[in-house]
Phi, psi and omega in degrees: 000141182263126183276164174303314180296323179294318179298315178297322176298316179294331179277357180074024180291134182294159189296327182295310183292322177297315179298315183298318183286316189282314189265347180234319176291312185296315176302326180291326177298319177301318180294322177294319176304317178298314180299321176295325179289321188239356191271177180283124182264005182281176180272153173265185178266008187238165178242153174275185186294340177271359179090003179278138176291131184280139168273162177302323183289331173303306184296314181296315183296320178303312183293325178297313181288320179298316178298317181292318179290322177298318185289336182295333184062020176252354186244125178270330179204156180220139170246121185236141182302338183272359185229138184293316187255160175297142176264123173255155184246178181276010181231074181295347179271354183299153190282339193242145164239145186234148171235129183206150167257106187297328180213086183283132176083026188295343178290348180271349186300313187289349171258007173065033168277160180295147177226181182202180174229152182226137184221136172238131180251128178241149180243135175055045171233157182255288186275346189072347173284131181100349180281163164238164180297342179290348179276356178294143176257345178197158170207157176202157167236148182242134175250122175259098178231213173306324173240158174260120181230164181222132169260126188233138164232136169245031182084013182229047182091180183244134182228144178261139176234154177237137177280130180269169178299332180269011175085014176261152174257123177245146183291128178238353179218134174287194179305118184273139176231156180245116183287160186295324186261129182278129175261347182233152171218145183234087187270104176277161178056055179295344175304330180295335181292340179292339181234354181247110183296327182293325180286324176298323180295320178301314182294311184296312181299321180294322171300311181295329177280000178062031171290148181270132178281128174221096183219110182263350186094001177236133182294314184301301184295332181285322176289319177307319181298321182298316182293315186287331176270344176080014186196148173139166176225134171248138179215148179214087181277168176272171169205189191301319183289326183224082185305326182255017181078192184252335189284144180270139183295307187293317191270335189234302192289316184292314178298319178289327176297320181295317178297313184300314180292328180291343179258008177090007179266187177230154179221116185233147162277197177274001182240325188199176174299133180304322182289352180260355182281127180282139178280122177251334175221152184301322188255029178301141179255162178208136167297160178211134167233118187218150177135229185293126192302310186293322182286323174301318176298318180297317182291322184290322177298319178297315181294324181289344179288346175292331188268000000 
């Protein structure tokens, strides 16, 4: 079995990025897993910057990751979904800036569905305003399900790792690829189908094409399914109430788009590649259609027929 440090070494990843992932990210993942197993699933009295009522686990997970990255002295700034402003550290000369959603899908915790974390790594940028997702040097998603797993790219394909009982990550999947035609579909924000004929067409055509519905209500587990099955499309379009959808560009869409493209898939907004969208505000939203390339193109054509 190949360990995470051995994998990063074989890929020629520089020691700073390797140290940040192995010695700071992974131990923080272990702590979040423990909090999910034993922590309070209730709500706090506060809301995050997106207006969502925060659960105690949202706050705790955010604090765990911020504390871990700050202690690394390898991170100069962090944008997190749970905080309005950029978090700066005492090491402004540090090489990395991070964007992350510490606990994606936390509303699913109390019904015991899988949830996740999402991370995008940037080198030698400060505010993250003005970047595009193509500047990421690494990204990953972590799935807290029956097992805790991580999909990671350092720009050399996508590999799966599993967290062991002793807190180590071992490689469990070779280079993962996404085939062009989707056998699965995960339609988020189905409310949009009530007013978008193109979205209704996507859903109806997928049923007639005998695609299998796989939608848990969480972006991370649904996207993870696409990678492990090697096929599928996840989409979350906008509609009148949420013209740009619900998902944040920096914390969710861009890191996942990097993974998707590294596996041979595509990730688009309704206008352009997600990785080409310039970040103008930390909590900027974006529609997303990602996964199997040919089916993404088919779905995008249907959505554009609304306009």
